[in-house]
PyMOL commands that place a pseudoatom at each C-alpha (Angstrom):
pseudoatom trace, name=CA, resn=MET, resi=1, chain=A, elem=C, hetatm=0, pos=[114.676, 15.154, -32.021]
pseudoatom trace, name=CA, resn=ASP, resi=2, chain=A, elem=C, hetatm=0, pos=[115.716, 15.133, -28.345]
pseudoatom trace, name=CA, resn=ILE, resi=3, chain=A, elem=C, hetatm=0, pos=[117.665, 18.330, -28.151]
pseudoatom trace, name=CA, resn=ARG, resi=4, chain=A, elem=C, hetatm=0, pos=[118.978, 17.491, -24.648]
pseudoatom trace, name=CA, resn=LYS, resi=5, chain=A, elem=C, hetatm=0, pos=[120.735, 14.437, -26.025]
pseudoatom trace, name=CA, resn=THR, resi=6, chain=A, elem=C, hetatm=0, pos=[122.525, 16.464, -28.713]
pseudoatom trace, name=CA, resn=ARG, resi=7, chain=A, elem=C, hetatm=0, pos=[124.238, 18.434, -25.947]
pseudoatom trace, name=CA, resn=ARG, resi=8, chain=A, elem=C, hetatm=0, pos=[126.283, 15.241, -25.334]
pseudoatom trace, name=CA, resn=LEU, resi=9, chain=A, elem=C, hetatm=0, pos=[128.246, 16.001, -28.544]
pseudoatom trace, name=CA, resn=ALA, resi=10, chain=A, elem=C, hetatm=0, pos=[130.251, 18.650, -26.705]
pseudoatom trace, name=CA, resn=ASN, resi=11, chain=A, elem=C, hetatm=0, pos=[131.665, 15.951, -24.422]
pseudoatom trace, name=CA, resn=LEU, resi=12, chain=A, elem=C, hetatm=0, pos=[132.142, 13.195, -27.088]
pseudoatom trace, name=CA, resn=ILE, resi=13, chain=A, elem=C, hetatm=0, pos=[135.781, 13.197, -28.191]
pseudoatom trace, name=CA, resn=ARG, resi=14, chain=A, elem=C, hetatm=0, pos=[136.656, 12.370, -31.759]
pseudoatom trace, name=CA, resn=PHE, resi=15, chain=A, elem=C, hetatm=0, pos=[139.347, 9.821, -32.702]
pseudoatom trace, name=CA, resn=SER, resi=16, chain=A, elem=C, hetatm=0, pos=[138.835, 7.707, -29.609]
pseudoatom trace, name=CA, resn=GLY, resi=17, chain=A, elem=C, hetatm=0, pos=[141.624, 5.170, -29.352]
pseudoatom trace, name=CA, resn=TYR, resi=18, chain=A, elem=C, hetatm=0, pos=[144.242, 7.414, -30.844]
pseudoatom trace, name=CA, resn=PHE, resi=19, chain=A, elem=C, hetatm=0, pos=[146.805, 9.501, -28.933]
pseudoatom trace, name=CA, resn=LYS, resi=20, chain=A, elem=C, hetatm=0, pos=[145.900, 13.181, -29.335]
pseudoatom trace, name=CA, resn=ILE, resi=21, chain=A, elem=C, hetatm=0, pos=[147.683, 16.264, -28.191]
pseudoatom trace, name=CA, resn=ARG, resi=22, chain=A, elem=C, hetatm=0, pos=[144.523, 18.385, -28.474]
pseudoatom trace, name=CA, resn=ASN, resi=23, chain=A, elem=C, hetatm=0, pos=[141.116, 16.788, -28.135]
pseudoatom trace, name=CA, resn=GLN, resi=24, chain=A, elem=C, hetatm=0, pos=[138.324, 17.682, -30.556]
pseudoatom trace, name=CA, resn=SER, resi=25, chain=A, elem=C, hetatm=0, pos=[134.687, 17.183, -29.592]
pseudoatom trace, name=CA, resn=VAL, resi=26, chain=A, elem=C, hetatm=0, pos=[132.078, 16.014, -32.135]
pseudoatom trace, name=CA, resn=SER, resi=27, chain=A, elem=C, hetatm=0, pos=[130.264, 19.348, -31.662]
pseudoatom trace, name=CA, resn=SER, resi=28, chain=A, elem=C, hetatm=0, pos=[133.442, 21.262, -32.602]
pseudoatom trace, name=CA, resn=HIS, resi=29, chain=A, elem=C, hetatm=0, pos=[133.759, 19.103, -35.637]
pseudoatom trace, name=CA, resn=ILE, resi=30, chain=A, elem=C, hetatm=0, pos=[130.178, 19.654, -36.651]
pseudoatom trace, name=CA, resn=GLN, resi=31, chain=A, elem=C, hetatm=0, pos=[130.679, 23.498, -36.160]
pseudoatom trace, name=CA, resn=SER, resi=32, chain=A, elem=C, hetatm=0, pos=[133.740, 23.475, -38.439]
pseudoatom trace, name=CA, resn=ILE, resi=33, chain=A, elem=C, hetatm=0, pos=[131.940, 21.475, -41.096]
pseudoatom trace, name=CA, resn=THR, resi=34, chain=A, elem=C, hetatm=0, pos=[128.891, 23.708, -40.921]
pseudoatom trace, name=CA, resn=LEU, resi=35, chain=A, elem=C, hetatm=0, pos=[131.032, 26.897, -41.439]
pseudoatom trace, name=CA, resn=MET, resi=36, chain=A, elem=C, hetatm=0, pos=[132.753, 25.250, -44.405]
pseudoatom trace, name=CA, resn=ALA, resi=37, chain=A, elem=C, hetatm=0, pos=[129.379, 24.144, -45.767]
pseudoatom trace, name=CA, resn=LEU, resi=38, chain=A, elem=C, hetatm=0, pos=[128.195, 27.768, -45.621]
pseudoatom trace, name=CA, resn=ASP, resi=39, chain=A, elem=C, hetatm=0, pos=[131.242, 28.791, -47.705]
pseudoatom trace, name=CA, resn=VAL, resi=40, chain=A, elem=C, hetatm=0, pos=[130.593, 25.950, -50.250]
pseudoatom trace, name=CA, resn=ALA, resi=41, chain=A, elem=C, hetatm=0, pos=[126.908, 26.738, -50.542]
pseudoatom trace, name=CA, resn=ASN, resi=42, chain=A, elem=C, hetatm=0, pos=[127.516, 30.482, -51.012]
pseudoatom trace, name=CA, resn=ARG, resi=43, chain=A, elem=C, hetatm=0, pos=[130.237, 29.916, -53.631]
pseudoatom trace, name=CA, resn=PHE, resi=44, chain=A, elem=C, hetatm=0, pos=[128.874, 26.978, -55.625]
pseudoatom trace, name=CA, resn=TYR, resi=45, chain=A, elem=C, hetatm=0, pos=[125.318, 25.915, -54.659]
pseudoatom trace, name=CA, resn=PRO, resi=46, chain=A, elem=C, hetatm=0, pos=[123.278, 28.863, -53.322]
pseudoatom trace, name=CA, resn=GLU, resi=47, chain=A, elem=C, hetatm=0, pos=[120.080, 27.101, -54.408]
pseudoatom trace, name=CA, resn=LEU, resi=48, chain=A, elem=C, hetatm=0, pos=[120.976, 24.209, -52.043]
pseudoatom trace, name=CA, resn=LYS, resi=49, chain=A, elem=C, hetatm=0, pos=[122.122, 26.270, -49.132]
pseudoatom trace, name=CA, resn=CYS, resi=50, chain=A, elem=C, hetatm=0, pos=[119.432, 25.093, -46.599]
pseudoatom trace, name=CA, resn=GLU, resi=51, chain=A, elem=C, hetatm=0, pos=[119.859, 21.475, -47.445]
pseudoatom trace, name=CA, resn=ILE, resi=52, chain=A, elem=C, hetatm=0, pos=[123.721, 21.624, -47.355]
pseudoatom trace, name=CA, resn=LEU, resi=53, chain=A, elem=C, hetatm=0, pos=[123.607, 23.436, -43.982]
pseudoatom trace, name=CA, resn=GLU, resi=54, chain=A, elem=C, hetatm=0, pos=[121.019, 21.028, -42.438]
pseudoatom trace, name=CA, resn=SER, resi=55, chain=A, elem=C, hetatm=0, pos=[123.098, 18.062, -43.641]
pseudoatom trace, name=CA, resn=ALA, resi=56, chain=A, elem=C, hetatm=0, pos=[126.254, 19.521, -42.197]
pseudoatom trace, name=CA, resn=ILE, resi=57, chain=A, elem=C, hetatm=0, pos=[124.594, 20.024, -38.826]
pseudoatom trace, name=CA, resn=LEU, resi=58, chain=A, elem=C, hetatm=0, pos=[123.062, 16.536, -38.783]
pseudoatom trace, name=CA, resn=HIS, resi=59, chain=A, elem=C, hetatm=0, pos=[125.829, 14.494, -40.345]
pseudoatom trace, name=CA, resn=ASP, resi=60, chain=A, elem=C, hetatm=0, pos=[127.124, 13.108, -37.028]
pseudoatom trace, name=CA, resn=ILE, resi=61, chain=A, elem=C, hetatm=0, pos=[124.051, 13.717, -34.820]
pseudoatom trace, name=CA, resn=LEU, resi=62, chain=A, elem=C, hetatm=0, pos=[123.388, 10.044, -34.082]
pseudoatom trace, name=CA, resn=GLU, resi=63, chain=A, elem=C, hetatm=0, pos=[126.585, 9.768, -32.077]
pseudoatom trace, name=CA, resn=SER, resi=64, chain=A, elem=C, hetatm=0, pos=[124.826, 11.732, -29.359]
pseudoatom trace, name=CA, resn=SER, resi=65, chain=A, elem=C, hetatm=0, pos=[122.076, 9.056, -28.990]
pseudoatom trace, name=CA, resn=THR, resi=66, chain=A, elem=C, hetatm=0, pos=[124.130, 6.520, -27.095]
pseudoatom trace, name=CA, resn=MET, resi=67, chain=A, elem=C, hetatm=0, pos=[127.371, 8.327, -26.250]
pseudoatom trace, name=CA, resn=ASN, resi=68, chain=A, elem=C, hetatm=0, pos=[129.275, 5.727, -28.246]
pseudoatom trace, name=CA, resn=PRO, resi=69, chain=A, elem=C, hetatm=0, pos=[132.749, 6.781, -29.163]
pseudoatom trace, name=CA, resn=ASP, resi=70, chain=A, elem=C, hetatm=0, pos=[133.188, 8.628, -32.478]
pseudoatom trace, name=CA, resn=TYR, resi=71, chain=A, elem=C, hetatm=0, pos=[133.702, 5.679, -34.792]
pseudoatom trace, name=CA, resn=ASN, resi=72, chain=A, elem=C, hetatm=0, pos=[135.973, 6.518, -37.633]
pseudoatom trace, name=CA, resn=TYR, resi=73, chain=A, elem=C, hetatm=0, pos=[135.281, 5.732, -41.295]
pseudoatom trace, name=CA, resn=LEU, resi=74, chain=A, elem=C, hetatm=0, pos=[137.287, 2.535, -41.427]
pseudoatom trace, name=CA, resn=PHE, resi=75, chain=A, elem=C, hetatm=0, pos=[135.727, 1.161, -38.245]
pseudoatom trace, name=CA, resn=LYS, resi=76, chain=A, elem=C, hetatm=0, pos=[132.183, 1.757, -39.486]
pseudoatom trace, name=CA, resn=ARG, resi=77, chain=A, elem=C, hetatm=0, pos=[132.983, -0.146, -42.738]
pseudoatom trace, name=CA, resn=LEU, resi=78, chain=A, elem=C, hetatm=0, pos=[134.033, -3.146, -40.677]
pseudoatom trace, name=CA, resn=ILE, resi=79, chain=A, elem=C, hetatm=0, pos=[130.664, -3.517, -38.881]
pseudoatom trace, name=CA, resn=ASN, resi=80, chain=A, elem=C, hetatm=0, pos=[128.285, -5.521, -40.968]
pseudoatom trace, name=CA, resn=ASN, resi=81, chain=A, elem=C, hetatm=0, pos=[125.045, -4.178, -39.512]
pseudoatom trace, name=CA, resn=TYR, resi=82, chain=A, elem=C, hetatm=0, pos=[126.123, -0.574, -38.842]
pseudoatom trace, name=CA, resn=SER, resi=83, chain=A, elem=C, hetatm=0, pos=[123.195, 0.819, -40.868]
pseudoatom trace, name=CA, resn=GLU, resi=84, chain=A, elem=C, hetatm=0, pos=[120.795, -1.081, -38.615]
pseudoatom trace, name=CA, resn=ILE, resi=85, chain=A, elem=C, hetatm=0, pos=[122.529, 0.377, -35.542]
pseudoatom trace, name=CA, resn=GLU, resi=86, chain=A, elem=C, hetatm=0, pos=[122.150, 3.858, -36.967]
pseudoatom trace, name=CA, resn=GLU, resi=87, chain=A, elem=C, hetatm=0, pos=[118.459, 3.218, -37.840]
pseudoatom trace, name=CA, resn=LYS, resi=88, chain=A, elem=C, hetatm=0, pos=[117.789, 2.274, -34.205]
pseudoatom trace, name=CA, resn=ALA, resi=89, chain=A, elem=C, hetatm=0, pos=[119.712, 5.365, -33.032]
pseudoatom trace, name=CA, resn=SER, resi=90, chain=A, elem=C, hetatm=0, pos=[117.550, 7.491, -35.355]
pseudoatom trace, name=CA, resn=ILE, resi=91, chain=A, elem=C, hetatm=0, pos=[114.365, 6.147, -33.704]
pseudoatom trace, name=CA, resn=HIS, resi=92, chain=A, elem=C, hetatm=0, pos=[115.856, 6.687, -30.308]
pseudoatom trace, name=CA, resn=MET, resi=93, chain=A, elem=C, hetatm=0, pos=[116.618, 10.279, -31.135]
pseudoatom trace, name=CA, resn=GLY, resi=94, chain=A, elem=C, hetatm=0, pos=[113.071, 10.892, -32.403]
pseudoatom trace, name=CA, resn=PHE, resi=95, chain=A, elem=C, hetatm=0, pos=[113.795, 11.023, -36.154]
pseudoatom trace, name=CA, resn=ASN, resi=96, chain=A, elem=C, hetatm=0, pos=[111.426, 9.386, -38.707]
pseudoatom trace, name=CA, resn=LYS, resi=97, chain=A, elem=C, hetatm=0, pos=[114.451, 8.284, -40.824]
pseudoatom trace, name=CA, resn=ASN, resi=98, chain=A, elem=C, hetatm=0, pos=[118.187, 8.284, -40.471]
pseudoatom trace, name=CA, resn=PRO, resi=99, chain=A, elem=C, hetatm=0, pos=[119.170, 11.964, -40.687]
pseudoatom trace, name=CA, resn=GLU, resi=100, chain=A, elem=C, hetatm=0, pos=[122.648, 11.057, -41.773]
pseudoatom trace, name=CA, resn=ILE, resi=101, chain=A, elem=C, hetatm=0, pos=[121.481, 9.512, -44.988]
pseudoatom trace, name=CA, resn=ILE, resi=102, chain=A, elem=C, hetatm=0, pos=[121.632, 12.302, -47.617]
pseudoatom trace, name=CA, resn=GLU, resi=103, chain=A, elem=C, hetatm=0, pos=[119.515, 11.611, -50.694]
pseudoatom trace, name=CA, resn=ASN, resi=104, chain=A, elem=C, hetatm=0, pos=[120.620, 14.572, -52.879]
pseudoatom trace, name=CA, resn=GLU, resi=105, chain=A, elem=C, hetatm=0, pos=[123.825, 13.464, -54.600]
pseudoatom trace, name=CA, resn=ILE, resi=106, chain=A, elem=C, hetatm=0, pos=[125.314, 16.998, -54.743]
pseudoatom trace, name=CA, resn=VAL, resi=107, chain=A, elem=C, hetatm=0, pos=[124.713, 17.611, -51.058]
pseudoatom trace, name=CA, resn=ARG, resi=108, chain=A, elem=C, hetatm=0, pos=[126.045, 14.102, -50.157]
pseudoatom trace, name=CA, resn=ASN, resi=109, chain=A, elem=C, hetatm=0, pos=[129.219, 14.793, -52.115]
pseudoatom trace, name=CA, resn=VAL, resi=110, chain=A, elem=C, hetatm=0, pos=[129.677, 18.181, -50.472]
pseudoatom trace, name=CA, resn=ILE, resi=111, chain=A, elem=C, hetatm=0, pos=[129.261, 16.770, -46.915]
pseudoatom trace, name=CA, resn=GLU, resi=112, chain=A, elem=C, hetatm=0, pos=[131.454, 13.725, -47.604]
pseudoatom trace, name=CA, resn=PHE, resi=113, chain=A, elem=C, hetatm=0, pos=[134.216, 15.970, -48.865]
pseudoatom trace, name=CA, resn=LEU, resi=114, chain=A, elem=C, hetatm=0, pos=[133.931, 18.501, -45.996]
pseudoatom trace, name=CA, resn=ASP, resi=115, chain=A, elem=C, hetatm=0, pos=[134.003, 15.729, -43.412]
pseudoatom trace, name=CA, resn=ILE, resi=116, chain=A, elem=C, hetatm=0, pos=[137.216, 14.493, -44.966]
pseudoatom trace, name=CA, resn=LEU, resi=117, chain=A, elem=C, hetatm=0, pos=[138.627, 18.001, -45.236]
pseudoatom trace, name=CA, resn=GLU, resi=118, chain=A, elem=C, hetatm=0, pos=[137.979, 18.689, -41.603]
pseudoatom trace, name=CA, resn=VAL, resi=119, chain=A, elem=C, hetatm=0, pos=[139.891, 15.513, -40.671]
pseudoatom trace, name=CA, resn=LEU, resi=120, chain=A, elem=C, hetatm=0, pos=[142.731, 16.754, -42.800]
pseudoatom trace, name=CA, resn=TYR, resi=121, chain=A, elem=C, hetatm=0, pos=[142.767, 20.120, -41.010]
pseudoatom trace, name=CA, resn=TYR, resi=122, chain=A, elem=C, hetatm=0, pos=[142.681, 18.402, -37.536]
pseudoatom trace, name=CA, resn=SER, resi=123, chain=A, elem=C, hetatm=0, pos=[145.398, 15.911, -38.569]
pseudoatom trace, name=CA, resn=GLN, resi=124, chain=A, elem=C, hetatm=0, pos=[147.641, 18.735, -39.819]
pseudoatom trace, name=CA, resn=GLU, resi=125, chain=A, elem=C, hetatm=0, pos=[147.228, 20.537, -36.497]
pseudoatom trace, name=CA, resn=GLU, resi=126, chain=A, elem=C, hetatm=0, pos=[148.174, 17.396, -34.575]
pseudoatom trace, name=CA, resn=ILE, resi=127, chain=A, elem=C, hetatm=0, pos=[151.206, 16.780, -36.872]
pseudoatom trace, name=CA, resn=GLU, resi=128, chain=A, elem=C, hetatm=0, pos=[152.363, 20.372, -36.435]
pseudoatom trace, name=CA, resn=LEU, resi=129, chain=A, elem=C, hetatm=0, pos=[152.170, 19.904, -32.667]
pseudoatom trace, name=CA, resn=GLY, resi=130, chain=A, elem=C, hetatm=0, pos=[154.447, 16.870, -33.011]
pseudoatom trace, name=CA, resn=ASN, resi=131, chain=A, elem=C, hetatm=0, pos=[151.907, 14.028, -32.966]
pseudoatom trace, name=CA, resn=SER, resi=132, chain=A, elem=C, hetatm=0, pos=[153.245, 11.512, -35.471]
pseudoatom trace, name=CA, resn=THR, resi=133, chain=A, elem=C, hetatm=0, pos=[150.307, 9.198, -34.712]
pseudoatom trace, name=CA, resn=PHE, resi=134, chain=A, elem=C, hetatm=0, pos=[148.319, 11.326, -37.228]
pseudoatom trace, name=CA, resn=ASN, resi=135, chain=A, elem=C, hetatm=0, pos=[150.694, 10.840, -40.171]
pseudoatom trace, name=CA, resn=ASP, resi=136, chain=A, elem=C, hetatm=0, pos=[148.975, 7.692, -41.371]
pseudoatom trace, name=CA, resn=ILE, resi=137, chain=A, elem=C, hetatm=0, pos=[145.512, 9.212, -40.714]
pseudoatom trace, name=CA, resn=TYR, resi=138, chain=A, elem=C, hetatm=0, pos=[146.533, 12.229, -42.815]
pseudoatom trace, name=CA, resn=ARG, resi=139, chain=A, elem=C, hetatm=0, pos=[147.888, 10.138, -45.650]
pseudoatom trace, name=CA, resn=GLU, resi=140, chain=A, elem=C, hetatm=0, pos=[144.835, 7.831, -45.901]
pseudoatom trace, name=CA, resn=THR, resi=141, chain=A, elem=C, hetatm=0, pos=[142.419, 10.763, -45.528]
pseudoatom trace, name=CA, resn=TYR, resi=142, chain=A, elem=C, hetatm=0, pos=[144.235, 12.749, -48.212]
pseudoatom trace, name=CA, resn=LYS, resi=143, chain=A, elem=C, hetatm=0, pos=[143.838, 9.796, -50.614]
pseudoatom trace, name=CA, resn=ARG, resi=144, chain=A, elem=C, hetatm=0, pos=[140.085, 9.706, -49.752]
pseudoatom trace, name=CA, resn=ALA, resi=145, chain=A, elem=C, hetatm=0, pos=[139.855, 13.448, -50.487]
pseudoatom trace, name=CA, resn=LEU, resi=146, chain=A, elem=C, hetatm=0, pos=[141.328, 12.961, -53.948]
pseudoatom trace, name=CA, resn=ASP, resi=147, chain=A, elem=C, hetatm=0, pos=[138.740, 10.220, -54.641]
pseudoatom trace, name=CA, resn=CYS, resi=148, chain=A, elem=C, hetatm=0, pos=[135.789, 12.354, -53.611]
pseudoatom trace, name=CA, resn=LYS, resi=149, chain=A, elem=C, hetatm=0, pos=[133.158, 13.230, -56.195]
pseudoatom trace, name=CA, resn=PHE, resi=150, chain=A, elem=C, hetatm=0, pos=[132.917, 16.863, -55.055]
pseudoatom trace, name=CA, resn=PRO, resi=151, chain=A, elem=C, hetatm=0, pos=[133.783, 18.826, -58.288]
pseudoatom trace, name=CA, resn=HIS, resi=152, chain=A, elem=C, hetatm=0, pos=[135.364, 21.786, -56.479]
pseudoatom trace, name=CA, resn=LYS, resi=153, chain=A, elem=C, hetatm=0, pos=[137.739, 19.887, -54.225]
pseudoatom trace, name=CA, resn=GLU, resi=154, chain=A, elem=C, hetatm=0, pos=[140.859, 21.340, -55.832]
pseudoatom trace, name=CA, resn=HIS, resi=155, chain=A, elem=C, hetatm=0, pos=[139.725, 24.778, -54.716]
pseudoatom trace, name=CA, resn=TYR, resi=156, chain=A, elem=C, hetatm=0, pos=[139.992, 23.626, -51.127]
pseudoatom trace, name=CA, resn=LEU, resi=157, chain=A, elem=C, hetatm=0, pos=[142.849, 21.128, -51.400]
pseudoatom trace, name=CA, resn=LYS, resi=158, chain=A, elem=C, hetatm=0, pos=[145.327, 23.541, -53.133]
pseudoatom trace, name=CA, resn=ASP, resi=159, chain=A, elem=C, hetatm=0, pos=[145.814, 25.589, -49.945]
pseudoatom trace, name=CA, resn=LEU, resi=160, chain=A, elem=C, hetatm=0, pos=[145.103, 22.860, -47.510]
pseudoatom trace, name=CA, resn=MET, resi=161, chain=A, elem=C, hetatm=0, pos=[148.465, 21.622, -46.347]
pseudoatom trace, name=CA, resn=GLU, resi=162, chain=A, elem=C, hetatm=0, pos=[151.605, 23.482, -46.109]
pseudoatom trace, name=CA, resn=VAL, resi=163, chain=A, elem=C, hetatm=0, pos=[153.159, 20.098, -45.441]
pseudoatom trace, name=CA, resn=GLU, resi=164, chain=A, elem=C, hetatm=0, pos=[152.417, 17.269, -47.783]
pseudoatom trace, name=CA, resn=PRO, resi=165, chain=A, elem=C, hetatm=0, pos=[152.883, 13.724, -46.322]
pseudoatom trace, name=CA, resn=LYS, resi=166, chain=A, elem=C, hetatm=0, pos=[155.877, 13.036, -48.603]
pseudoatom trace, name=CA, resn=ASP, resi=167, chain=A, elem=C, hetatm=0, pos=[157.443, 16.347, -47.428]
pseudoatom trace, name=CA, resn=LEU, resi=168, chain=A, elem=C, hetatm=0, pos=[157.251, 15.501, -43.720]
pseudoatom trace, name=CA, resn=PRO, resi=169, chain=A, elem=C, hetatm=0, pos=[160.545, 15.496, -41.867]
pseudoatom trace, name=CA, resn=GLU, resi=170, chain=A, elem=C, hetatm=0, pos=[162.024, 12.007, -41.405]
pseudoatom trace, name=CA, resn=GLY, resi=171, chain=A, elem=C, hetatm=0, pos=[161.014, 11.754, -37.800]
pseudoatom trace, name=CA, resn=LEU, resi=172, chain=A, elem=C, hetatm=0, pos=[157.315, 12.534, -38.570]
pseudoatom trace, name=CA, resn=ARG, resi=173, chain=A, elem=C, hetatm=0, pos=[156.834, 10.051, -41.504]
for i in range(1, 173): cmd.bond("trace and resi %d" % i, "trace and resi %d" % (i + 1))
show_as sticks, trace
zoom trace
């Protein structure tokens, strides 16, 4: 892995193409997910702690290979050959295989959920700052969180939002 290239993540802003009141870098996103992963591993999967933490750290690492914008979930699904693009980025970064592909189903479910949870946290912050652009992102992401296969999601979702999308003031819906 080319460590120098990973430093780019600090300057790569998430949610490119969306109005934001406060920018979030990819490295900040990774740090948040890694801290949440530590909590999940300690509470529920101590035997998988190393694998969960490694996956949390590497889950968006390929974005540093080309300085492409942080493509969101929906955008990636629209690109037919996105997995080929990621494979080439993996080689470019010096990995033998795509580090973002998680083979252990438990670990994959944990990281998928935490990635979604972190978007919900960021969206809530933007909404609380008055950014109504994130209302739709919050609603769609919340639905995805409910569909996740992570068995302990209720533990994290119960305290997640003080403001549910249906409870938003008229001007913020």
